[in-house]
N, C-alpha and C positions, 0 to 999 in steps of 0.2 A: 620359139617364135619371137621375133623382134617386133617391138612396137615403137612407133614414132608419134610424138605429140608436139604440135605447134601451139603455144599458149599466148594469149593476149595479156599484156602487162598493164592494162589501162586502169585497173582498180587500185584503191589504196592498199589492199592486201590481196595478193594472188598466190594461190598454192600451185606452184609449178609442178612439184612432185611430192608425194607423200602417201601414206597408207589409205587415206580416204579423201581425195581431192573433191571439193564441193561442186566442181563443174565438170562437164563431160570432156573438156579439152585437157584437163590436168592429167599428168602421168602418174598412174598408180604404181607405187613402189613401197615395199616394206624395208628397203635397204638404205634409201637416202631421202632426206627431206630438203626441199628447196622452196623457200617462200620469198616472194618479191614484195617488199614494203615500199610504199610511196608515202613519205611522211612530211608533214609541215609543222610538226611540233615534237617536243621531247616526249619519250615514253620509255617504259621498261617492262620486263616480265613481272608477273605477280610474285615470283619466287623461284628458288632453285628447282630444277627438274632434270630428268634424264629420258632418253629414248632407248628402250631396251634393245631393239633390233635394227635401228637405223642410225646412220650418221647424219649430222646436220651441217650445212655449209652456209656461212655468212659471207656475202660479197658486198663490199661497200663501194659505191660509185661516187658519192660525194658526202660530205659531212663525216661523222665518225660514230663508232659504237664502242662501248665498254662491255666486255663479257667476263663474268666471274667464273673461274674454273678452280675449284678447291680454294686455296688461299691467295690466288693470284688474280689480279684484274688485268685483262689483256685489252689494250687499245688497238682498234682496227680502223685505219684511216682510208682515205680515198685510194682507189686502185689496189686495195689489199683484200685478202680473203682469209677466213679462219674456218678450219674444219674441226668439228667436235665429234669424236668417235662415239659409237653406240656404247651405252652404259656409263658415260662420263657425266657426272652431275655438273650442271652449268646454269647460268642465269644471265640473260641480257639485262644489264643493270642500268644502262643509259644509251640513249640515241640522241646525238647532237645534230640538229639540222644545220646545214651550212649557213653562214651569216649572209 
């Protein structure tokens, strides 16, 4: 059975898709996580982590992010996306708000 979800992106953090979305309009999926962040300041993950059974997608609309994967830091800028596969240790090390 197919499911369709239309999700409002009005909050600072919106879980569009994930294993346990906190709102009824979030798409429940153990295979992919999509979070929408609306940021007005720099921040980072508390540390490296992995998602055992789901992929994570970072899409940058403006500003940029740095994601640490193993020993590499990957810069993702405006109009770019990064997909981190299930089981890959990673950390969002910096979010730069546009000037």
